[in-house]
C-alpha positions as CSV (number, residue, x, y, z in Angstrom):
1,M,149.1,81.5,173.3
2,G,150.8,79.7,176.1
3,N,148.4,80.8,178.8
4,L,145.4,79.7,176.6
5,S,147.0,76.3,176.1
6,V,147.5,75.9,179.9
7,A,143.9,76.9,180.5
8,F,142.6,74.4,178.1
9,D,144.9,71.7,179.5
10,S,143.7,72.4,183.0
11,K,140.1,72.2,181.9
12,S,140.7,69.1,179.9
13,G,142.3,67.4,182.9
14,Q,139.2,68.1,185.0
15,L,136.9,66.9,182.2
16,I,138.9,63.7,181.6
17,L,138.9,62.9,185.3
18,I,135.1,63.3,185.5
19,A,134.6,61.2,182.4
20,L,136.9,58.5,183.8
21,L,135.0,58.4,187.1
22,L,131.7,58.2,185.2
23,M,133.0,55.4,183.1
24,V,134.3,53.4,186.1
25,A,131.1,53.9,188.0
26,S,129.0,52.9,185.0
27,F,131.2,49.9,184.4
28,Y,130.7,48.5,187.9
29,A,127.0,49.4,187.8
30,G,126.6,46.7,185.2
31,T,126.7,48.5,181.8
32,L,128.3,45.6,179.9
33,F,126.1,44.3,177.1
34,S,126.3,41.3,174.9
35,A,128.8,41.2,172.0
36,T,129.2,38.5,169.5
37,S,132.9,38.1,169.8
38,S,134.2,40.4,172.5
39,S,133.4,42.0,175.8
40,S,133.1,45.5,174.4
41,A,130.6,47.7,176.1
42,A,128.9,51.1,175.5
43,V,129.0,53.4,178.5
44,L,126.9,56.6,179.0
45,R,129.5,59.3,179.7
46,S,127.0,62.2,180.0
47,S,123.5,62.6,178.7
48,T,119.8,63.4,179.2
49,L,117.7,66.3,178.2
50,P,117.6,69.4,180.4
51,S,115.4,68.9,183.5
52,G,112.1,70.6,183.7
53,R,111.2,70.0,180.1
54,S,107.8,68.6,179.2
55,S,108.0,65.1,177.8
56,S,105.6,62.3,176.8
57,A,108.5,59.8,176.8
58,P,108.0,56.8,179.1
59,P,110.1,56.8,182.3
60,A,113.6,55.8,181.5
61,R,115.1,52.7,183.1
62,D,118.7,52.7,184.3
63,E,120.3,55.4,182.0
64,T,123.6,53.5,181.8
65,G,122.2,50.1,180.8
66,F,122.7,49.9,177.1
67,P,121.7,46.5,175.6
68,N,122.9,47.4,172.1
69,R,125.5,44.9,170.8
70,V,128.9,45.8,169.4
71,V,128.9,44.0,166.1
72,L,129.5,44.8,162.5
73,T,126.0,44.8,160.9
74,Y,124.9,45.3,157.3
75,R,121.6,46.6,156.1
76,T,119.3,43.8,155.0
77,K,116.6,43.9,152.3
78,S,114.0,44.3,155.1
79,I,115.4,46.4,157.9
80,S,114.9,44.7,161.2
81,I,116.1,46.5,164.3
82,P,116.4,44.0,167.2
83,P,114.5,44.7,170.4
84,T,117.9,45.5,172.1
85,G,118.3,48.4,169.6
86,V,120.6,49.2,166.7
87,N,123.9,47.5,166.8
88,V,127.1,49.5,167.4
89,C,129.9,49.3,164.9
90,P,133.3,48.3,166.2
91,V,135.5,51.2,167.3
92,E,137.7,51.0,164.2
93,Y,134.7,52.4,162.2
94,N,134.7,55.6,164.2
95,E,135.4,57.7,161.0
96,H,133.2,55.7,158.6
97,I,131.9,57.7,155.6
98,P,129.7,55.3,153.6
99,C,130.2,56.8,150.2
100,H,133.9,57.4,150.5
101,D,135.1,54.0,151.5
102,A,138.5,53.4,149.9
103,N,138.1,49.6,149.7
104,Y,134.8,49.9,147.9
105,T,136.1,52.5,145.5
106,L,139.1,50.3,144.8
107,S,136.8,47.3,144.0
108,L,134.9,49.6,141.5
109,I,138.2,50.5,139.8
110,R,139.4,46.9,139.6
111,S,136.1,45.8,138.0
112,S,136.3,48.8,135.5
113,K,133.0,50.2,136.8
114,I,134.7,53.6,137.3
115,S,137.9,55.1,136.0
116,K,140.8,56.2,138.0
117,K,139.8,59.8,137.4
118,E,136.6,59.2,139.5
119,E,138.5,57.7,142.4
120,L,137.9,60.6,144.8
121,E,134.3,61.2,143.9
122,S,131.4,59.9,146.0
123,H,130.6,56.2,145.4
124,C,127.8,54.8,147.5
125,P,127.5,51.0,147.9
126,P,124.1,49.4,147.2
127,A,121.6,49.8,150.1
128,E,121.9,46.1,151.1
129,S,125.7,46.4,151.2
130,R,125.8,49.4,153.6
131,L,126.8,49.1,157.3
132,F,123.8,49.4,159.5
133,C,125.3,50.1,162.9
134,L,125.9,53.2,165.1
135,V,129.3,54.8,164.4
136,P,131.1,55.0,167.8
137,P,133.3,58.0,168.8
138,P,137.1,57.4,169.0
139,A,138.9,56.7,172.2
140,D,139.0,59.7,174.5
141,Y,136.6,61.7,172.4
142,K,135.6,65.0,174.1
143,I,132.8,67.5,173.6
144,P,134.2,69.9,171.0
145,I,135.7,73.2,172.1
146,R,133.1,75.9,171.6
147,W,133.1,78.7,169.0
148,P,134.9,81.1,168.6
149,A,137.9,79.4,170.5
150,S,137.4,76.4,168.2
151,S,138.5,78.5,165.2
152,D,142.0,78.3,166.6
153,Y,142.0,75.2,168.8
154,V,140.4,71.7,168.8
155,W,141.0,68.6,170.8
156,R,143.7,66.3,169.2
157,S,141.8,63.2,170.4
158,N,138.8,64.2,168.3
159,V,140.8,64.4,165.1
160,N,143.6,62.1,165.9
161,H,145.6,62.5,162.6
162,S,149.1,64.0,162.4
163,R,149.9,63.9,158.7
164,L,148.8,67.5,157.9
165,A,150.8,68.8,160.9
166,E,153.9,66.9,159.7
167,V,153.8,67.7,155.9
168,K,152.4,71.2,156.2
169,G,154.0,72.3,159.5
170,G,156.3,74.8,157.7
171,Q,153.2,76.3,156.1
172,N,151.4,76.9,159.4
173,W,148.2,74.9,158.5
174,V,148.1,73.2,161.9
175,H,150.4,72.5,164.8
176,A,150.3,70.2,167.8
177,K,150.1,72.1,171.1
178,G,149.7,69.7,174.1
179,K,146.3,68.1,173.9
180,L,145.2,70.5,171.2
181,W,145.6,71.2,167.5
182,W,146.4,74.9,166.9
183,F,145.5,76.6,163.6
184,P,147.6,79.7,163.2
185,G,145.9,80.9,160.0
186,G,148.6,79.8,157.6
187,G,148.5,78.1,154.2
188,T,150.6,77.2,151.3
189,H,150.3,80.7,149.9
190,F,149.5,82.5,153.1
191,K,153.1,83.2,154.0
192,H,152.1,86.1,156.2
193,G,148.8,84.6,157.4
194,A,145.3,84.3,155.9
195,A,144.3,87.8,157.1
196,E,147.1,89.5,155.1
197,Y,146.4,87.4,152.1
198,I,142.6,88.3,152.2
199,Q,143.5,92.0,152.4
200,R,145.8,91.6,149.4
201,L,143.0,90.0,147.4
202,G,140.7,92.9,148.4
203,N,143.4,95.4,147.2
204,M,143.8,93.5,143.9
205,T,140.0,93.4,143.2
206,T,139.4,97.1,144.1
207,N,142.6,98.8,142.7
208,E,144.0,99.2,146.2
209,T,141.0,101.1,147.5
210,G,139.0,98.5,149.5
211,D,138.5,94.9,150.6
212,L,136.6,91.9,149.3
213,R,133.4,93.1,150.8
214,T,133.6,96.5,149.0
215,A,134.4,94.4,145.9
216,G,130.9,92.9,146.2
217,V,131.9,89.5,147.5
218,V,129.3,87.9,149.7
219,Q,129.7,84.1,149.0
220,V,132.9,82.3,148.1
221,L,133.5,78.8,146.9
222,D,136.9,77.6,148.2
223,V,138.3,74.7,146.1
224,G,140.6,72.3,147.9
225,C,140.2,74.3,151.1
226,G,142.8,72.6,153.4
227,V,141.8,73.2,157.0
228,A,139.5,76.1,155.9
229,S,141.6,78.9,157.4
230,F,140.7,81.1,154.4
231,S,137.0,80.7,155.2
232,A,137.6,81.4,158.9
233,Y,139.3,84.7,158.2
234,L,136.6,85.8,155.8
235,L,134.0,85.7,158.5
236,P,134.9,89.1,160.1
237,L,133.9,90.6,156.7
238,D,130.6,88.7,156.8
239,I,131.6,86.7,153.8
240,H,130.4,83.2,153.9
241,T,132.3,80.3,152.2
242,M,131.3,77.0,150.9
243,S,134.6,75.1,151.4
244,F,135.3,71.6,150.0
245,A,138.2,69.2,149.6
246,P,138.5,65.5,148.7
247,K,139.2,62.7,151.1
248,D,142.7,62.0,149.9
249,G,146.3,61.9,151.0
250,H,145.9,65.2,152.8
251,E,143.9,63.2,155.3
252,N,141.0,64.7,157.2
253,Q,141.1,68.3,155.9
254,I,137.3,68.5,156.1
255,Q,137.1,66.9,159.5
256,F,139.5,69.5,160.8
257,A,137.4,72.3,159.2
258,L,134.1,71.0,160.7
259,E,135.7,70.4,164.1
260,R,136.7,74.0,164.1
261,G,133.1,75.1,163.4
262,I,133.7,76.1,159.8
263,G,131.3,75.2,157.0
264,A,132.8,72.5,154.7
265,M,132.0,69.2,152.9
266,I,133.8,66.4,151.1
267,A,133.8,67.0,147.3
268,V,136.1,67.0,144.3
269,L,136.2,68.5,140.8
270,A,136.6,65.5,138.5
271,T,133.8,64.2,136.3
272,K,130.6,65.5,138.0
273,Q,129.2,69.0,138.5
274,L,129.4,70.3,142.0
275,P,126.1,70.1,144.0
276,F,125.5,73.9,143.9
277,P,123.3,76.0,141.6
278,S,124.5,78.1,138.7
279,N,125.3,81.8,139.3
280,S,125.8,81.3,143.1
281,F,129.2,82.7,144.1
282,E,130.9,86.1,143.7
283,M,134.2,84.4,144.0
284,V,135.7,81.0,143.3
285,H,139.1,80.6,145.1
286,C,141.9,78.2,144.4
287,S,145.1,78.4,146.4
288,R,147.3,75.6,145.3
289,C,144.2,73.4,145.1
290,R,145.9,70.8,142.9
291,V,143.3,71.1,140.1
292,D,144.6,70.9,136.5
293,W,142.4,73.7,135.1
294,H,144.2,73.7,131.7
295,E,143.3,70.0,130.9
296,D,140.4,68.6,128.8
297,D,139.8,71.8,127.0
298,G,139.2,73.6,130.3
299,I,136.2,71.6,131.3
300,L,136.7,72.4,135.0
301,L,137.0,76.1,134.3
302,K,133.7,75.9,132.6
303,E,132.2,74.4,135.7
304,V,133.7,77.4,137.6
305,D,132.0,79.7,135.1
306,R,128.7,78.0,135.7
307,L,129.0,78.6,139.4
308,L,130.1,82.3,139.2
309,R,127.7,85.1,139.1
310,P,128.2,87.8,136.4
311,N,131.1,90.0,137.4
312,G,132.3,87.2,139.7
313,Y,136.0,86.6,140.4
314,F,138.2,83.5,139.9
315,V,141.3,83.7,142.1
316,Y,144.2,81.4,141.3
317,S,147.2,81.3,143.6
318,A,149.5,78.6,142.2
319,P,153.0,78.3,140.6
320,P,151.9,78.7,137.0
321,A,150.6,82.2,137.9
322,Y,154.1,83.4,138.8
323,R,157.0,80.9,138.3
324,K,158.9,80.2,135.1
325,D,159.9,76.6,136.0
326,K,159.7,73.8,133.4
327,D,156.1,73.2,132.5
328,F,154.6,76.3,134.1
329,P,154.9,78.6,131.1
330,T,153.0,76.1,128.9
331,I,150.3,75.7,131.6
332,W,149.9,79.4,131.9
333,K,149.6,79.9,128.1
334,K,146.8,77.3,128.0
335,L,145.1,79.0,130.9
336,S,145.4,82.4,129.2
337,N,144.0,81.1,126.0
338,L,141.1,79.3,127.7
339,T,140.1,82.3,129.8
340,S,140.3,84.6,126.9
341,A,138.0,82.4,124.8
342,M,135.6,82.4,127.8
343,C,135.8,86.2,127.8
344,W,137.2,86.3,131.4
345,K,139.2,89.4,131.9
346,L,142.6,89.2,133.8
347,I,142.3,92.2,136.2
348,A,145.2,91.6,138.5
349,Q,148.4,89.6,138.8
350,Q,150.7,90.0,141.8
351,V,153.5,87.9,143.1
352,Q,151.7,84.6,143.5
353,T,148.1,85.3,142.5
354,A,146.1,86.0,139.3
355,I,142.5,87.2,139.3
356,W,140.0,87.0,136.5
357,V,136.5,88.4,136.3
358,K,133.5,86.8,134.5
359,P,131.8,89.1,132.1
360,E,128.5,90.7,133.0
361,D,126.8,90.0,129.7
362,D,127.0,87.3,127.0
363,L,127.8,89.3,123.9
364,C,131.5,88.4,123.8
365,R,130.8,84.7,124.3
366,Q,128.3,84.7,121.5
367,Q,130.9,86.3,119.2
368,N,133.6,83.8,120.2
369,A,131.2,80.9,119.6
370,E,130.6,82.2,116.1
371,R,134.4,82.3,115.6
372,K,134.6,78.7,116.8
373,L,136.7,79.7,119.9
374,L,134.2,78.0,122.3
375,T,131.1,75.9,122.4
376,L,127.9,77.1,123.9
377,C,125.6,74.7,125.8
378,E,122.1,74.0,124.4
379,P,119.5,76.2,126.3
380,E,117.7,74.5,129.2
381,E,114.2,75.5,129.8
382,D,114.0,74.0,133.3
383,P,117.5,73.1,134.5
384,V,117.6,70.1,136.8
385,P,119.5,70.3,140.1
386,S,123.2,69.7,139.6
387,W,123.2,66.5,141.6
388,R,125.6,63.9,140.2
389,S,125.2,65.5,136.8
390,P,128.2,64.9,134.4
391,L,130.4,67.9,133.6
392,R,129.6,69.7,130.4
393,N,132.4,71.0,128.1
394,C,130.4,74.0,127.0
395,L,129.6,77.5,128.3
396,R,126.1,78.3,129.5
397,L,124.5,81.6,128.4
398,N,122.5,83.3,131.1
399,P,118.8,83.2,130.1
400,D,118.0,85.7,132.8
401,Q,120.5,88.3,131.6
402,P,117.8,90.8,130.5
403,Y,116.4,90.5,134.0
404,F,119.6,90.4,135.9
405,Q,119.0,91.4,139.5
406,K,121.8,93.1,141.4
407,L,121.6,91.8,145.0
408,P,122.5,93.9,148.0
409,P,125.3,92.8,150.5
410,R,124.5,90.9,153.7
411,P,122.6,91.4,156.0
412,E,120.2,93.1,153.6
413,R,120.4,90.2,151.2
414,L,118.9,87.8,153.8
415,S,115.5,89.4,153.4
416,V,115.5,90.4,149.7
417,Y,112.8,88.9,147.4
418,S,114.8,87.5,144.5
419,R,113.9,86.6,140.9
420,S,114.7,83.0,141.9
421,L,111.7,83.0,144.2
422,E,109.5,84.5,141.6
423,K,110.5,81.8,139.0
424,I,109.5,79.0,141.4
425,G,106.1,80.6,142.1
426,V,106.8,82.0,145.6
427,T,104.9,85.3,145.9
428,P,106.2,88.2,148.1
429,E,103.4,87.6,150.5
430,K,104.2,83.9,150.9
431,F,107.9,84.8,151.3
432,D,107.2,87.3,154.1
433,R,104.8,84.8,155.8
434,H,107.5,82.1,155.5
435,N,110.1,84.4,157.1
436,R,107.9,85.4,160.0
437,F,106.9,81.8,160.7
438,W,110.5,80.7,161.0
439,Q,111.4,83.6,163.3
440,E,108.7,82.4,165.6
441,Q,109.6,78.8,165.4
442,V,113.3,79.3,166.1
443,S,112.3,81.2,169.3
444,E,110.1,78.2,170.3
445,Y,112.9,75.8,169.5
446,W,115.3,77.4,171.9
447,K,112.8,77.1,174.7
448,L,112.3,73.4,174.0
449,I,116.1,72.7,173.7
450,G,116.9,74.6,176.9
451,V,120.7,74.9,176.5
452,N,123.1,77.7,176.1
453,L,123.1,78.7,172.5
454,T,126.9,78.8,172.5
455,E,126.8,75.0,172.6
456,I,125.5,75.0,169.0
457,R,127.7,76.0,166.1
458,N,127.4,73.6,163.1
459,V,123.7,73.3,162.0
460,M,122.2,71.5,159.0
461,D,118.7,72.1,157.7
462,M,118.0,68.8,155.9
463,N,115.0,70.2,153.9
464,A,115.7,73.9,153.7
465,Y,112.8,75.1,151.4
466,Y,113.6,78.9,151.0
467,G,116.1,79.2,153.8
468,G,113.8,80.8,156.4
469,F,115.1,78.6,159.2
470,S,118.7,79.6,158.4
471,V,117.9,83.3,158.2
472,A,116.2,83.1,161.6
473,L,119.6,81.9,163.0
474,S,121.7,84.5,161.1
475,A,122.1,86.8,164.1
476,L,123.5,83.9,166.2
477,P,127.1,82.6,166.2
478,M,126.1,79.6,164.0
479,W,126.4,78.6,160.4
480,V,123.8,76.5,158.5
481,M,124.3,74.0,155.7
482,N,121.1,74.3,153.8
483,I,120.2,71.1,152.0
484,V,117.6,70.9,149.2
485,P,116.7,67.3,148.4
486,A,117.4,66.8,144.7
487,T,114.0,65.2,144.2
488,M,112.1,68.3,145.5
489,S,111.4,71.8,144.2
490,N,114.7,73.4,143.1
491,T,114.8,76.2,145.7
492,L,118.6,76.3,146.3
493,S,119.2,79.2,143.9
494,A,116.8,81.3,146.0
495,I,118.7,80.2,149.1
496,Y,122.0,81.4,147.6
497,D,120.4,84.6,146.5
498,R,119.7,85.2,150.2
499,G,123.4,85.1,151.0
500,L,123.3,81.6,152.5
501,I,125.2,78.4,151.6
502,G,124.1,74.9,151.0
503,A,124.0,71.9,148.6
504,Y,121.7,69.6,146.7
505,H,121.5,66.0,148.2
506,D,119.4,62.9,148.0
507,W,118.8,61.4,151.4
508,C,118.5,58.0,149.8
509,V,122.3,58.0,150.1
510,P,124.6,59.1,152.9
511,F,126.0,62.7,152.9
512,S,129.6,63.4,152.2
513,T,130.8,64.4,155.6
514,Y,132.6,62.9,158.6
515,P,130.9,61.4,161.6
516,R,130.1,63.9,164.4
517,S,130.0,66.9,162.1
518,Y,126.9,68.8,163.4
519,D,125.5,70.1,166.7
520,L,121.9,70.4,165.4
521,L,120.0,68.7,162.6
522,H,116.6,70.1,161.5
523,A,114.3,67.8,159.5
524,F,111.1,69.6,158.5
525,H,108.7,67.3,156.7
526,L,111.7,65.4,155.3
527,F,110.6,61.8,156.2
528,S,107.2,62.2,154.6
529,H,108.8,63.2,151.3
530,Y,110.7,59.9,151.2
531,K,108.1,57.6,152.6
532,D,107.1,56.3,149.1
533,H,110.5,56.2,147.6
534,V,112.7,53.3,146.7
535,E,114.8,51.1,149.0
536,G,117.4,52.9,151.0
537,C,115.2,55.9,151.9
538,G,113.4,54.4,154.9
539,I,112.9,56.2,158.2
540,E,115.5,53.9,159.8
541,D,118.0,54.7,157.0
542,I,117.7,58.4,157.4
543,M,117.8,58.1,161.2
544,L,121.0,56.1,161.0
545,E,122.6,58.8,158.8
546,M,121.4,61.5,161.3
547,D,123.1,59.6,164.1
548,R,126.3,59.4,162.1
549,M,126.4,63.1,161.4
550,I,125.3,64.4,164.8
551,R,127.8,65.0,167.6
552,P,127.4,63.3,171.0
553,Q,124.9,65.5,173.0
554,G,123.8,67.1,169.7
555,F,120.1,67.8,168.9
556,I,117.8,66.6,166.2
557,I,114.5,68.4,165.6
558,I,111.9,66.5,163.6
559,R,108.6,67.9,162.4
560,D,106.4,65.8,160.2
561,E,103.1,63.9,159.9
562,E,101.9,62.5,163.2
563,S,102.3,58.8,162.1
564,I,105.9,59.4,161.1
565,V,106.8,61.3,164.3
566,S,105.2,58.5,166.2
567,T,107.5,55.9,164.4
568,V,110.6,58.0,165.0
569,R,109.6,58.4,168.7
570,N,109.4,54.6,169.1
571,L,112.7,54.0,167.3
572,A,114.6,56.8,169.1
573,P,115.7,54.8,172.2
574,K,117.0,52.1,169.9
575,F,119.4,54.7,168.4
576,L,120.4,55.8,171.9
577,W,118.5,59.1,171.6
578,D,116.7,60.8,174.4
579,F,113.6,62.7,173.3
580,T,110.7,65.0,174.2
581,L,107.5,65.4,172.2
582,H,105.8,68.8,171.8
583,M,103.1,70.5,169.7
584,L,103.7,73.7,167.7
585,E,101.6,75.6,165.1
586,N,102.5,75.1,161.5
587,E,102.1,77.8,158.8
588,E,98.4,77.0,158.5
589,K,98.0,77.6,162.3
590,K,97.3,74.0,162.9
591,M,99.1,72.0,165.6
592,E,101.7,69.5,164.5
593,P,104.1,67.3,166.5
594,V,107.7,68.3,167.1
595,L,110.1,65.7,168.3
596,V,113.3,67.1,170.0
597,C,115.9,64.3,170.2
598,R,119.3,64.4,171.8
599,K,122.0,61.9,171.1
600,K,123.5,60.3,174.2
601,F,127.2,60.6,174.9
602,W,128.3,57.0,174.9
603,A,131.5,55.2,174.0
604,I,132.9,51.7,173.6
605,I,135.2,50.6,176.4
């Protein structure tokens, strides 16, 4: 470990020296730009698209001359981007998450618009009250360490928060190591490391004969994930995890996870359904996740039941599962009664962990409903996406139970034609054509981008359709957050049936993630979907959110109608993006414009 740290320190010293020389040279070359109340400036630290790429962009003037002002700017009713470009937020906004602003949430609580219980949920200010300026990187921000080294080490300056290291140091979540944060794979209940804990779960679910993969686990939902070491150590088993945690006193858990290159998002179980489809995960995992599963008649357990596939596991590693202190026996009794009423079977209980399995059919639930032990939800003919939907204190029966499809493990699952696709009218022929198309397109994308693929780890498909783009990347060392807009066809169940992960979202509001989360954003006919929507969904709004989510030197690929691509192309320099314009065939074999943008690496000095 020591040699690796020294190697990183040596490299970082060289990088920092080069960056300083660039900044000094740029400063004296006249890179200061106007500010309303200070002499702050944006400086190009390293940028430009690879040489030799075709481009219809006009010749760039001095690459270091940024006219954008450093000023706190709010969105107006009619967006007006000044000729000098989008303003830059002051540096103290370098971790700005629009819908998780503590001051705004506090104002809602004080005005009784929300309850204290909703405090950690997403609360987006009205469109006209949102900041409309580019979120700057923090001081001394560095291009992230590349995967797989990033799984163990990240730059301290990129996530400059020490609270987790201080309060969880004895549990081996994260430790300071020179200029780096080191993640040794520990956790509150991973006393011997995440790998040993995962093997123990495999033994518990297979009667000591196998691991979680042989237990049929392909996708896991990790509740209150910490720094996502559990997810990182599942990857060698080809098990993919949707990790989430709130933005709370355990500051910046999700920021650490994303900086490491592990899939995660900000979310909390409180009053709303999670933005994932029903019957999506073979396992829901809670290791000291600080969720009161026994309260409110088990309403949160019923949300877990909604998300679990038949025969799926709920793993609970927390004191009530093994201690006999004070309130724990009472909590355990309530949990036992609730899970029994839901017909979950306790299959294993060892030391610190209890594991239940959800039943394969609904016969027991129907019988318990008749005995008034639980309430069944009213049938839904066409369930809406679980996007900001209130929790329901009832159990859903599975209307597809007679047609239950046993899905294969990955990688075979990536190409399986699922019943979810059939239900939304996608024929096997259309599915195959979709898959071939995206294999071809991804091959073309890499030619256009022209960088080493190891530079890309965190990817978001902002309009994922059936997940073809994600599947085309599956052989590469990348993970993809597949987003299905809540106002479009409900395809996310089909995406999960392919062994992929993702979430519902409405791009009229910002996404629940930290700035600088992704290396590549893909927007396939996304803007055209929102062009006739209400205020807050304009091209400029979505571009601003893209800029917030993308890392410096990250790529944004936009495919859409010619008029929309033209508008984005004209606006791109005002957002401090380089771009090249290309033409590729669509699924109908017609040429359509493809705009490849790259965010400049700039900073306030």
